[in-house]
C-alpha positions as CSV (number, residue, x, y, z in Angstrom):
1,X,-17.9,-13.9,27.5
2,X,-16.0,-13.1,24.4
3,X,-12.4,-12.3,25.1
4,X,-12.0,-10.9,21.6
5,X,-15.2,-9.0,21.5
6,X,-14.8,-7.6,25.1
7,X,-10.9,-7.4,25.7
8,X,-9.9,-4.7,23.3
9,X,-10.9,-1.5,25.0
10,X,-8.6,1.0,26.7
11,X,-8.1,0.7,30.5
12,X,-7.2,3.9,32.4
13,X,-5.7,3.7,35.9
14,X,-7.1,5.6,38.8
15,X,-5.3,8.3,40.9
16,X,-6.6,7.8,44.4
17,X,-5.8,11.3,45.5
18,X,-8.1,12.9,43.1
19,X,-11.6,13.9,43.9
20,X,-14.7,11.7,43.9
21,X,-15.9,12.9,40.5
22,X,-12.7,11.7,38.9
23,X,-13.1,8.4,40.7
24,X,-16.7,8.0,39.4
25,X,-15.5,8.7,35.9
26,X,-13.0,5.9,36.2
27,X,-15.7,3.5,37.5
28,X,-17.5,4.0,34.2
29,X,-14.6,2.3,32.6
30,X,-15.6,-1.0,34.1
31,X,-17.6,-1.6,30.9
32,X,-14.3,-1.8,29.2
33,X,-11.8,-4.7,29.5
34,X,-8.1,-5.3,29.9
35,X,-6.6,-7.8,27.6
36,X,-3.1,-8.0,28.7
37,X,-3.1,-7.3,32.5
38,X,-4.0,-10.8,33.5
39,X,-1.1,-12.7,31.9
40,X,1.7,-10.5,31.0
41,X,1.3,-6.8,31.3
42,X,-0.2,-4.5,28.7
43,X,1.4,-3.1,25.6
44,X,2.7,0.3,26.6
45,X,1.8,3.5,24.8
46,X,5.2,4.0,23.3
47,X,4.5,1.2,20.9
48,X,1.1,2.4,19.8
49,X,2.1,4.4,16.8
50,X,1.5,1.7,14.2
51,X,-2.0,0.7,15.3
52,X,-4.1,0.2,12.1
53,X,-7.7,0.7,11.3
54,X,-9.8,-2.4,11.6
55,X,-13.3,-3.8,12.0
56,X,-15.6,-1.9,14.4
57,X,-16.1,-3.0,18.0
58,X,-19.4,-4.4,19.2
59,X,-20.0,-1.3,21.3
60,X,-19.3,1.1,18.4
61,X,-21.5,-1.0,16.0
62,X,-24.5,-0.8,18.2
63,X,-24.3,2.6,19.9
64,X,-23.2,4.5,16.8
65,X,-25.1,2.5,14.1
66,X,-28.1,4.8,13.6
67,X,-26.1,7.9,13.8
68,X,-23.6,6.5,11.3
69,X,-26.5,5.6,9.1
70,X,-27.9,9.0,9.2
71,X,-24.6,10.7,8.7
72,X,-24.0,8.7,5.5
73,X,-27.4,9.7,4.2
74,X,-26.8,13.3,5.0
75,X,-23.4,13.1,3.3
76,X,-25.2,11.7,0.2
77,X,-27.6,14.6,0.2
78,X,-24.8,17.1,0.6
79,X,-22.7,15.6,-2.1
80,X,-25.4,15.4,-4.6
81,X,-25.9,11.7,-4.3
82,X,-22.5,10.5,-5.4
83,X,-22.4,6.8,-6.0
84,X,-19.8,6.1,-3.3
85,X,-21.9,7.5,-0.5
86,X,-24.2,4.6,0.2
87,X,-25.7,3.5,3.4
88,X,-23.3,1.0,4.7
89,X,-21.5,0.2,7.9
90,X,-18.1,1.7,8.5
91,X,-15.1,-0.4,9.2
92,X,-13.5,0.8,12.4
93,X,-10.8,-0.5,14.7
94,X,-10.9,-3.4,17.1
95,X,-7.2,-3.6,17.6
96,X,-7.1,0.1,18.5
97,X,-5.7,0.1,22.0
98,X,-2.3,0.1,23.7
99,X,-2.5,-0.5,27.4
100,X,-0.2,1.1,29.9
101,X,-0.9,0.4,33.6
102,X,0.9,3.0,35.7
103,X,2.1,2.5,39.3
104,X,0.3,4.9,41.6
105,X,0.4,2.8,44.7
106,X,3.0,4.9,46.6
107,X,1.2,7.6,48.5
108,X,1.2,9.1,52.0
109,X,-1.6,9.0,54.5
110,X,-4.0,11.9,53.9
111,X,-5.5,14.1,56.5
112,X,-9.0,13.5,57.8
113,X,-10.5,16.0,55.4
114,X,-9.7,14.0,52.3
115,X,-9.1,10.5,53.6
116,X,-12.7,9.4,53.0
117,X,-12.2,10.3,49.3
118,X,-9.2,8.1,49.1
119,X,-11.2,5.2,50.6
120,X,-14.1,5.7,48.2
121,X,-11.7,6.0,45.3
122,X,-10.2,2.6,46.1
123,X,-13.7,1.1,46.7
124,X,-14.6,2.4,43.2
125,X,-11.5,0.7,41.9
126,X,-12.8,-2.6,43.4
127,X,-15.6,-2.6,40.8
128,X,-13.2,-1.8,38.0
129,X,-10.5,-4.3,38.8
130,X,-13.1,-6.9,39.6
131,X,-14.3,-6.6,36.1
132,X,-10.8,-6.8,34.8
133,X,-10.2,-10.0,36.7
134,X,-13.3,-11.4,35.1
135,X,-12.4,-10.1,31.7
136,X,-8.9,-11.7,31.8
137,X,-9.7,-14.9,33.6
138,X,-13.4,-15.4,33.4
139,X,-15.8,-16.3,30.7
140,X,-17.8,-19.3,29.7
141,X,-14.7,-21.3,28.8
142,X,-12.9,-20.8,32.1
143,X,-13.7,-23.9,34.2
144,X,-10.4,-24.7,36.0
145,X,-9.9,-23.7,39.6
146,X,-6.4,-22.3,39.1
147,X,-3.7,-22.0,41.7
148,X,-3.3,-18.6,43.3
149,X,-0.2,-16.6,42.4
150,X,0.5,-13.6,44.6
151,X,3.0,-10.8,45.3
152,X,4.7,-10.3,48.6
153,X,7.8,-8.2,49.4
154,X,8.7,-8.1,45.6
155,X,8.5,-11.9,45.6
156,X,6.3,-14.2,43.6
157,X,4.5,-16.9,45.6
158,X,2.2,-19.7,44.5
159,X,-0.5,-21.6,46.4
160,X,-1.7,-24.8,44.6
161,X,-5.0,-24.9,46.7
162,X,-3.8,-28.0,48.6
163,X,-0.3,-27.6,50.0
164,X,1.5,-24.8,51.8
165,X,2.4,-21.8,49.6
166,X,6.0,-21.2,48.7
167,X,8.1,-18.5,47.0
168,X,8.9,-19.0,43.3
169,X,11.0,-15.8,42.7
170,X,12.4,-13.1,45.1
171,X,12.9,-10.3,42.6
172,X,9.8,-9.7,40.5
173,X,10.7,-6.1,39.7
174,X,14.0,-4.1,39.3
175,X,12.7,-0.6,39.0
176,X,9.6,-1.6,37.1
177,X,5.9,-2.1,37.9
178,X,4.1,-5.4,38.4
179,X,1.1,-4.4,40.4
180,X,-1.5,-1.7,40.8
181,X,-2.7,-1.7,44.4
182,X,-3.8,-5.3,45.1
183,X,-3.7,-6.5,41.5
184,X,-0.6,-7.9,39.9
185,X,0.2,-9.1,36.3
186,X,3.0,-11.0,34.7
187,X,2.3,-14.6,35.9
188,X,0.0,-17.3,34.6
189,X,-0.8,-20.8,35.8
190,X,-1.8,-23.6,33.5
191,X,-5.3,-24.9,33.7
192,X,-4.2,-28.2,35.3
193,X,-2.2,-26.3,38.0
194,X,0.9,-28.1,36.8
195,X,3.2,-25.1,36.0
196,X,3.5,-21.4,35.9
197,X,5.0,-18.9,33.5
198,X,6.1,-15.6,35.0
199,X,8.1,-12.4,34.5
200,X,10.9,-11.4,36.9
201,X,13.4,-8.5,37.0
202,X,11.0,-6.2,35.3
203,X,12.5,-2.8,34.6
204,X,11.0,0.6,34.1
205,X,10.4,-0.2,30.4
206,X,8.3,-3.2,31.4
207,X,11.0,-5.5,30.1
208,X,12.1,-8.5,32.1
209,X,13.1,-12.2,32.0
210,X,10.5,-14.9,31.3
211,X,10.6,-18.1,33.4
212,X,8.9,-21.5,33.4
213,X,8.4,-23.4,36.7
214,X,6.9,-26.8,37.6
215,X,4.8,-25.8,40.5
216,X,3.9,-29.4,41.5
217,X,7.5,-29.9,42.4
218,X,8.5,-27.2,44.9
219,X,12.2,-28.0,44.5
220,X,12.2,-27.9,40.7
221,X,14.4,-25.1,39.5
222,X,12.8,-22.4,37.3
223,X,13.8,-22.5,33.6
224,X,14.9,-19.3,32.0
225,X,13.0,-19.1,28.7
226,X,14.0,-15.6,27.4
227,X,15.6,-12.3,28.4
228,X,14.4,-8.8,27.5
229,X,10.8,-10.2,27.3
230,X,8.0,-7.7,27.0
231,X,4.8,-9.8,26.7
232,X,3.7,-13.4,26.6
233,X,0.8,-15.7,26.1
234,X,0.5,-19.4,26.8
235,X,-1.5,-22.5,25.8
236,X,-4.1,-23.9,28.2
237,X,-2.0,-26.8,29.3
238,X,1.2,-24.8,29.5
239,X,3.2,-26.9,27.0
240,X,3.7,-23.9,24.7
241,X,4.3,-20.2,25.2
242,X,4.6,-17.4,22.7
243,X,6.5,-14.2,23.7
244,X,7.9,-11.0,22.5
245,X,11.5,-10.0,22.9
246,X,12.6,-6.4,22.7
247,X,15.2,-5.9,19.9
248,X,16.2,-2.3,19.8
249,X,13.1,-0.3,19.0
250,X,11.4,-3.4,17.6
251,X,9.9,-6.7,18.9
252,X,10.7,-10.2,17.8
253,X,8.3,-13.1,18.2
254,X,9.4,-16.4,19.8
255,X,7.8,-19.7,20.8
256,X,8.8,-22.0,23.7
257,X,7.8,-25.6,23.1
258,X,9.3,-29.0,24.0
259,X,11.9,-27.3,26.2
260,X,13.2,-25.2,23.3
261,X,12.8,-21.6,22.2
262,X,12.4,-20.9,18.5
263,X,12.4,-17.5,16.8
264,X,9.3,-17.1,14.6
265,X,9.7,-13.7,13.1
266,X,11.0,-10.2,13.7
267,X,9.5,-6.7,13.8
268,X,6.1,-7.8,15.1
269,X,3.3,-5.3,15.0
270,X,2.8,-3.8,18.5
271,X,-0.9,-3.7,19.1
272,X,-3.4,-5.8,21.0
273,X,-4.3,-8.9,19.1
274,X,-1.1,-8.7,17.0
275,X,-0.3,-12.3,17.9
276,X,-2.3,-15.1,19.3
277,X,-1.6,-18.7,20.3
278,X,-4.2,-21.3,19.8
279,X,-5.5,-22.8,23.1
280,X,-4.1,-26.2,22.2
281,X,-0.7,-24.6,21.4
282,X,-0.6,-26.1,17.9
283,X,-0.2,-22.8,15.9
284,X,0.2,-19.1,16.0
285,X,-1.4,-16.1,14.2
286,X,0.6,-12.9,14.0
287,X,0.7,-9.6,12.2
288,X,3.5,-7.5,10.6
289,X,3.7,-4.2,8.9
290,X,4.7,-4.8,5.3
291,X,4.8,-1.5,3.5
292,X,1.7,0.3,4.3
293,X,-0.3,-2.8,5.0
294,X,-0.7,-5.2,7.9
295,X,-0.1,-8.7,6.8
296,X,-1.4,-11.8,8.7
297,X,0.8,-14.9,9.1
298,X,0.3,-18.4,10.6
299,X,3.0,-20.7,11.9
300,X,2.5,-24.3,13.0
301,X,4.5,-24.9,16.1
302,X,7.6,-26.9,15.3
303,X,7.7,-26.0,11.6
304,X,10.4,-23.7,10.1
305,X,8.3,-21.5,7.8
306,X,5.3,-19.3,8.3
307,X,2.4,-19.0,5.9
308,X,1.0,-15.7,4.8
309,X,-2.8,-15.7,5.1
310,X,-3.5,-12.2,3.9
311,X,-1.6,-9.2,2.5
312,X,-3.8,-6.9,4.5
313,X,-5.8,-8.1,7.5
314,X,-7.8,-6.0,10.0
315,X,-9.1,-8.7,12.4
316,X,-8.3,-12.2,13.5
317,X,-9.3,-14.5,16.4
318,X,-9.1,-18.2,17.3
319,X,-11.9,-20.2,18.9
320,X,-10.8,-21.6,22.2
321,X,-13.2,-24.6,21.8
322,X,-12.4,-25.6,18.2
323,X,-9.0,-23.9,17.7
324,X,-10.3,-22.7,14.3
325,X,-9.1,-19.3,13.3
326,X,-11.2,-16.6,11.5
327,X,-9.9,-13.4,9.9
328,X,-10.8,-10.5,7.7
329,X,-8.7,-9.9,4.7
330,X,-8.9,-6.8,2.6
331,X,-9.9,-7.0,-1.0
332,X,-9.8,-3.7,-2.7
333,X,-12.2,-1.5,-0.7
334,X,-14.0,-4.2,1.2
335,X,-13.2,-7.2,3.5
336,X,-13.6,-10.9,3.2
337,X,-14.1,-13.4,6.0
338,X,-12.1,-16.5,6.0
339,X,-12.0,-19.7,8.2
340,X,-8.7,-21.3,8.7
341,X,-7.3,-24.5,10.3
342,X,-3.5,-25.2,10.3
343,X,-2.4,-27.4,7.4
344,X,-5.4,-26.5,5.3
345,X,-6.2,-23.8,2.8
346,X,-8.2,-20.9,4.1
347,X,-11.9,-21.1,3.3
348,X,-13.8,-18.1,2.0
349,X,-16.9,-17.6,4.1
350,X,-18.3,-14.2,2.9
351,X,-17.4,-11.1,1.0
352,X,-18.0,-7.4,1.7
353,X,-18.1,-8.1,5.4
354,X,-18.7,-5.2,7.7
355,X,-18.6,-6.9,11.1
356,X,-17.4,-10.1,12.8
357,X,-17.0,-11.4,16.3
358,X,-16.6,-14.6,18.2
359,X,-19.8,-15.5,20.1
360,X,-19.7,-15.9,23.9
361,X,-19.8,-19.7,23.5
362,X,-16.3,-19.3,22.0
363,X,-17.3,-21.4,19.1
364,X,-19.7,-19.7,16.7
365,X,-19.0,-16.5,14.8
366,X,-21.4,-13.6,14.2
367,X,-20.8,-11.7,11.0
368,X,-22.6,-9.1,8.8
369,X,-22.1,-8.6,5.1
370,X,-23.5,-6.3,2.5
371,X,-26.2,-7.8,0.4
372,X,-24.8,-8.3,-3.1
373,X,-27.3,-10.5,-4.9
374,X,-29.5,-7.5,-5.9
375,X,-27.3,-4.6,-6.7
376,X,-29.6,-2.9,-9.2
377,X,-31.1,0.5,-8.9
378,X,-34.6,-1.2,-9.2
379,X,-34.3,-1.4,-5.4
380,X,-34.5,2.3,-5.2
381,X,-36.4,3.4,-8.3
382,X,-39.5,1.8,-9.8
383,X,-40.0,2.4,-13.5
384,X,-43.7,2.9,-13.6
385,X,-43.8,4.8,-16.9
386,X,-45.4,2.7,-19.7
387,X,-45.9,5.4,-22.4
388,X,-42.9,7.7,-22.9
389,X,-44.6,9.4,-25.9
390,X,-47.2,10.9,-23.5
391,X,-44.7,13.3,-22.1
392,X,-43.2,16.5,-23.6
393,X,-39.7,16.6,-25.0
394,X,-38.1,17.9,-21.8
395,X,-39.7,15.3,-19.6
396,X,-38.8,12.5,-22.0
397,X,-35.1,13.6,-21.8
398,X,-35.3,13.4,-18.0
399,X,-36.8,10.0,-18.1
400,X,-34.3,8.7,-20.6
401,X,-31.4,10.0,-18.5
402,X,-32.7,8.4,-15.3
403,X,-33.2,5.1,-17.2
404,X,-29.7,5.2,-18.5
405,X,-28.3,5.5,-15.0
406,X,-30.6,2.8,-13.7
407,X,-29.4,0.4,-16.4
408,X,-25.8,1.3,-16.2
409,X,-23.3,-1.6,-16.4
410,X,-21.7,-0.8,-13.0
411,X,-24.9,-1.0,-11.1
412,X,-25.0,0.3,-7.5
413,X,-23.1,-0.4,-4.4
414,X,-25.0,-2.5,-1.8
415,X,-26.9,-0.5,0.8
416,X,-28.3,-3.3,3.0
417,X,-26.5,-5.9,5.0
418,X,-27.6,-9.3,6.3
419,X,-26.2,-11.0,9.5
420,X,-25.4,-14.6,9.9
421,X,-24.3,-17.1,12.6
422,X,-21.5,-19.3,11.4
423,X,-20.7,-22.6,13.3
424,X,-17.5,-24.6,13.3
425,X,-18.9,-26.9,10.5
426,X,-19.2,-23.9,8.2
427,X,-23.0,-23.8,8.3
428,X,-24.6,-20.4,8.0
429,X,-27.8,-19.3,9.7
430,X,-29.3,-16.0,8.6
431,X,-30.3,-13.9,11.6
432,X,-31.8,-10.9,10.0
433,X,-32.1,-8.8,6.8
434,X,-31.7,-5.1,6.2
435,X,-29.7,-5.0,9.5
436,X,-28.1,-1.8,10.6
437,X,-26.0,-3.4,13.3
438,X,-25.8,-6.5,15.4
439,X,-23.9,-7.8,18.5
440,X,-23.7,-11.0,20.5
441,X,-25.6,-11.0,23.8
442,X,-24.3,-12.1,27.1
443,X,-25.1,-15.6,28.2
444,X,-25.1,-19.2,27.1
445,X,-28.0,-19.0,24.7
446,X,-26.1,-17.7,21.6
447,X,-28.5,-14.8,21.1
448,X,-27.8,-11.8,18.9
449,X,-29.4,-8.4,19.3
450,X,-29.4,-5.4,17.0
451,X,-31.2,-2.8,14.9
452,X,-32.8,-3.2,11.6
453,X,-34.9,-1.0,9.4
454,X,-37.6,-1.9,6.9
455,X,-36.5,-1.0,3.3
456,X,-38.5,1.9,2.0
457,X,-40.7,1.4,-1.1
458,X,-38.9,2.2,-4.3
459,X,-39.4,5.8,-5.6
460,X,-41.6,5.9,-8.6
461,X,-39.9,7.2,-11.7
462,X,-43.0,9.2,-12.6
463,X,-42.7,11.3,-9.4
464,X,-39.1,12.5,-9.9
465,X,-37.3,14.7,-12.4
466,X,-33.7,13.5,-11.9
467,X,-31.7,10.6,-10.8
468,X,-30.3,12.6,-7.9
469,X,-33.8,13.5,-6.8
470,X,-34.8,9.9,-6.8
471,X,-31.7,8.9,-4.7
472,X,-32.3,11.8,-2.3
473,X,-36.0,10.8,-1.8
474,X,-35.1,7.2,-1.2
475,X,-32.3,7.8,1.3
476,X,-34.4,10.4,3.2
477,X,-37.1,7.8,3.6
478,X,-34.5,5.3,4.8
479,X,-33.0,7.8,7.2
480,X,-36.3,8.7,8.9
481,X,-37.8,5.2,8.7
482,X,-38.8,3.2,11.7
483,X,-35.9,1.5,13.5
484,X,-36.7,-1.9,15.0
485,X,-34.8,-3.6,17.8
486,X,-34.5,-7.4,17.3
487,X,-33.3,-10.5,19.1
488,X,-32.3,-13.5,17.1
489,X,-31.7,-17.0,18.5
490,X,-29.3,-19.6,17.1
491,X,-32.0,-21.0,14.8
492,X,-32.5,-17.6,13.2
493,X,-35.9,-17.0,14.8
494,X,-36.4,-13.3,15.4
495,X,-38.2,-11.4,18.2
496,X,-39.0,-7.7,17.9
497,X,-38.9,-5.7,21.1
498,X,-41.8,-3.3,21.7
499,X,-39.5,-0.7,23.2
500,X,-37.8,0.9,20.2
501,X,-35.3,2.7,22.5
502,X,-33.8,-0.6,23.9
503,X,-29.9,-0.6,23.6
504,X,-29.1,-3.9,21.9
505,X,-25.7,-4.6,23.5
506,X,-27.4,-4.5,27.0
507,X,-30.0,-7.1,26.2
508,X,-30.0,-10.3,28.2
509,X,-32.4,-13.2,27.6
510,X,-33.7,-15.3,30.4
511,X,-32.6,-19.0,30.5
512,X,-36.0,-20.2,29.4
513,X,-35.9,-17.8,26.4
514,X,-39.2,-16.1,27.3
515,X,-38.1,-12.8,28.8
516,X,-35.7,-10.1,27.8
517,X,-34.1,-7.5,30.1
518,X,-32.4,-4.4,28.7
519,X,-31.5,-0.8,29.3
520,X,-33.0,2.3,27.8
521,X,-31.5,5.7,28.3
522,X,-33.1,8.0,30.8
523,X,-33.9,11.2,28.8
524,X,-33.4,13.4,31.8
525,X,-30.3,12.0,33.4
526,X,-28.7,9.9,30.6
527,X,-28.5,6.9,33.0
528,X,-29.7,3.4,32.4
529,X,-33.4,2.5,33.0
530,X,-33.8,-1.3,33.4
531,X,-36.7,-2.7,31.5
532,X,-38.2,-6.2,31.3
533,X,-40.3,-7.5,28.4
534,X,-42.0,-10.8,27.6
535,X,-40.9,-12.0,24.2
536,X,-44.4,-13.3,23.3
537,X,-45.5,-9.7,22.9
538,X,-48.6,-10.2,24.9
539,X,-47.8,-7.7,27.6
540,X,-46.2,-4.2,27.6
541,X,-42.6,-3.7,28.8
542,X,-42.2,-3.1,32.5
543,X,-39.9,-0.5,34.0
544,X,-38.0,-2.1,36.9
545,X,-35.5,0.5,38.1
546,X,-33.7,3.7,37.1
547,X,-30.0,4.4,37.4
548,X,-28.9,0.8,36.9
549,X,-25.2,-0.1,36.4
550,X,-25.3,-3.9,35.9
551,X,-27.8,-6.6,35.7
552,X,-28.1,-10.4,35.0
553,X,-30.3,-13.3,35.3
554,X,-29.3,-15.4,38.3
555,X,-28.0,-18.7,37.1
556,X,-30.6,-20.8,35.3
557,X,-33.5,-19.0,37.0
558,X,-35.7,-16.1,35.7
559,X,-34.7,-14.0,38.7
560,X,-33.1,-10.8,37.6
561,X,-30.6,-9.1,39.9
562,X,-29.2,-5.6,39.4
563,X,-26.9,-3.0,40.8
564,X,-28.2,0.5,40.9
565,X,-27.9,4.0,42.4
566,X,-24.2,3.8,42.2
567,X,-22.5,6.8,43.8
568,X,-18.9,7.3,44.9
569,X,-18.0,3.6,45.1
570,X,-21.2,2.3,46.6
571,X,-24.6,1.3,45.2
572,X,-27.7,-0.8,46.0
573,X,-28.4,-4.4,45.0
574,X,-31.9,-5.3,43.9
575,X,-33.9,-8.3,42.6
576,X,-36.8,-8.6,40.2
577,X,-38.7,-11.8,40.8
578,X,-42.3,-12.8,40.0
579,X,-43.0,-9.4,38.7
580,X,-41.9,-7.5,41.8
581,X,-38.8,-5.5,42.5
582,X,-37.1,-6.2,45.9
583,X,-34.1,-4.7,47.7
584,X,-31.3,-7.0,48.6
585,X,-28.6,-4.7,50.0
586,X,-28.0,-1.0,50.4
587,X,-24.5,0.4,50.1
588,X,-23.0,-2.6,48.3
589,X,-19.5,-2.5,46.7
590,X,-17.5,-4.8,44.5
591,X,-20.6,-6.5,43.1
592,X,-19.8,-9.5,40.9
593,X,-22.2,-11.6,38.8
594,X,-20.6,-14.9,37.8
595,X,-21.8,-16.7,34.7
596,X,-21.2,-20.2,36.1
597,X,-23.1,-19.9,39.4
598,X,-26.6,-18.9,40.4
599,X,-25.3,-16.5,43.0
600,X,-24.1,-12.9,43.2
601,X,-21.1,-11.9,45.4
602,X,-20.5,-8.4,46.9
603,X,-19.3,-6.6,49.9
604,X,-21.4,-4.6,52.4
605,X,-21.2,-2.7,55.7
606,X,-18.0,-1.0,54.6
607,X,-15.9,0.7,57.1
608,X,-15.1,4.0,55.4
609,X,-12.0,4.5,57.5
610,X,-10.3,1.2,56.4
611,X,-12.3,0.2,53.3
612,X,-12.8,-3.3,54.7
613,X,-16.3,-4.9,54.4
614,X,-18.3,-8.0,55.0
615,X,-18.0,-10.4,52.1
616,X,-21.5,-11.6,51.1
617,X,-23.3,-13.9,48.7
618,X,-26.9,-14.0,47.6
619,X,-28.5,-17.0,45.9
620,X,-31.9,-15.7,45.1
621,X,-33.3,-16.9,48.4
622,X,-31.2,-15.3,51.1
623,X,-27.9,-13.7,52.0
624,X,-24.9,-15.4,53.5
625,X,-21.9,-13.7,55.2
626,X,-18.7,-15.4,54.1
627,X,-16.2,-13.3,56.0
628,X,-15.6,-9.9,57.6
629,X,-12.9,-7.2,57.2
630,X,-12.5,-8.1,53.5
631,X,-11.1,-5.5,51.1
632,X,-11.3,-7.2,47.7
633,X,-11.9,-10.6,46.2
634,X,-11.0,-12.3,42.9
635,X,-13.6,-14.8,41.6
636,X,-12.2,-18.1,40.3
637,X,-14.9,-20.6,39.4
638,X,-18.0,-22.4,40.8
639,X,-18.3,-20.1,43.8
640,X,-14.6,-20.2,44.7
641,X,-12.4,-17.2,45.0
642,X,-9.4,-15.6,46.6
643,X,-9.6,-12.5,48.7
644,X,-7.6,-10.0,50.7
645,X,-8.6,-9.3,54.3
646,X,-7.4,-6.7,56.8
647,X,-6.0,-4.7,54.0
648,X,-4.1,-1.6,55.1
649,X,-4.4,1.1,52.4
650,X,-1.4,3.0,53.8
651,X,1.0,0.1,53.6
652,X,-0.7,-1.6,50.7
653,X,-0.7,-5.1,52.3
654,X,-3.2,-7.5,53.7
655,X,-3.9,-11.2,54.5
656,X,-4.7,-13.6,51.6
657,X,-7.5,-16.1,52.0
658,X,-9.0,-18.8,49.7
659,X,-12.7,-19.7,49.8
660,X,-13.5,-23.1,48.4
661,X,-17.2,-22.6,48.2
662,X,-17.8,-23.8,51.8
663,X,-15.0,-22.6,54.1
664,X,-12.2,-20.1,54.0
665,X,-8.5,-20.8,54.6
666,X,-5.8,-18.2,55.3
667,X,-3.0,-18.6,52.8
668,X,-0.5,-15.9,53.8
669,X,-0.1,-12.6,55.5
670,X,1.7,-9.4,54.4
671,X,0.5,-9.9,50.8
672,X,0.7,-7.0,48.4
673,X,-1.3,-8.2,45.4
674,X,-3.0,-11.1,43.7
675,X,-2.1,-11.9,40.2
676,X,-4.9,-11.6,37.7
677,X,-5.4,-14.8,35.7
């Protein structure tokens, strides 16, 4: 799962005392992700004023691509075919959110008339926060079974999965907020379980003190890293940590490494993705407002000076596997894609880039760029006139005027884009031509899905009387042309789906690469209809189920599991195997599909008075009950997770358990929340 592509959408908290319709609307938000909740608390809205426009998100690029295409064509027609109104992708904003998680946990017990709504509201939130847990801690690169940090009586506790848990800090908040129901933020454990960074004394402005603690040594004293800290990120091994310190109405950037803190820069841009630490902790990327532009800088940890990479940048990300950075820098009215490694000069990859994202394998990069090698009007107009003298004087003047514009020195702006897969070695593989939009697909196969449209035949000069008429005719043909939905693999091989209504960013390809599952929109309800299609094209697509919320192939098998008929916090779990749909569970909640395990986890038999359920797993063959009276669980890795049992919604506390894939162990009682990681 791509933490850049899928961690930059706005998260909205849920008010449990509102009606079920409001709860259901919030559950729809589980398709969005929470970048900052897991480690350090989100950027609050008061600092969202200087968010800049940037490259479009995958969701926008796919869902809005055709509409955007048609709007541009219509604008061209309305404006008399001005040169600047060509069919090209817009450049929207990926760093366009500021997250503010509000505390709404303090409420009184409702009367019997509305209490069931409260329960269903919290059950709905199970699905949302479960996705947040995955978004902040999951993904293909997360393999470590991390220690569990949890909140109890305003104290931070840690359980290293082996020894007894102990308290790290007894004053997490001082008038501030560090949890929302059973989910807490502001603490992060290293992947080797050796240490923890955490916030304490958090005030109402989400400002607190940042500490480092060796958790292998219970008696080791915490080290105060910085005061007035607002946000932090850390390297995988915990040896380095970057953090923001509030300085008046601005934020300064610091790095903690080798036991020392170093100020990197002041007045850092406050938006998601404004600074990033490489996974190996060797360098930083960060952004600053300079004049009316957002400049991108890099700093190697331990060095005294930063290097400006771009005067104006709209997108940057670092591969967790290779620690190579990629960014888009503005050049006049377009964007260039660069590859950067610390200590080396940035390498130009492509110009006139319209889209870029890190693939789910956290190594390759998908990007699209306008085709520039053929920027002549001969793409649009075919000069089929061989004898000019055969026309009258008026017609000859029309033909000459059109030819002059066709042969103008400026040429035309590109109207088509090609998409490529870029690997760490700098090799490019073309994935498709005349692409409208493209997006990476979930899974380990490095597949890409998207829309493309066949280029219309050029308009014959003999059939038009003016240059504007020729342009109008061509763009109209482009606008109403046949849209194709394609899947491309990492070698560049393309598959065309038979169903032209397939939504590309919902496509999943089976592990053997022979079958695609995807959603189409139900024309009557607007819900998702799950379809399955063989990629060899020898059989028609099969409709599996209507009103589907989530789906995935189970592990390395071709068994498709899906969650459908969601209503008020509950839904049904189904399976499509050997060409036959089958029911797994009715009234399931908190359904979770891990990417590292051929199982699905969920809760069933929910007590609507308490919200507690039976915690279940399904492996494609049968169901297994893990425990009972469970309220929520947080998946870790390889079938292991933490969960809260006997949770009391009126007091907001429960018993914490750890499941190691085989057996459960009670960790502590009276627990308020589990830290997202």
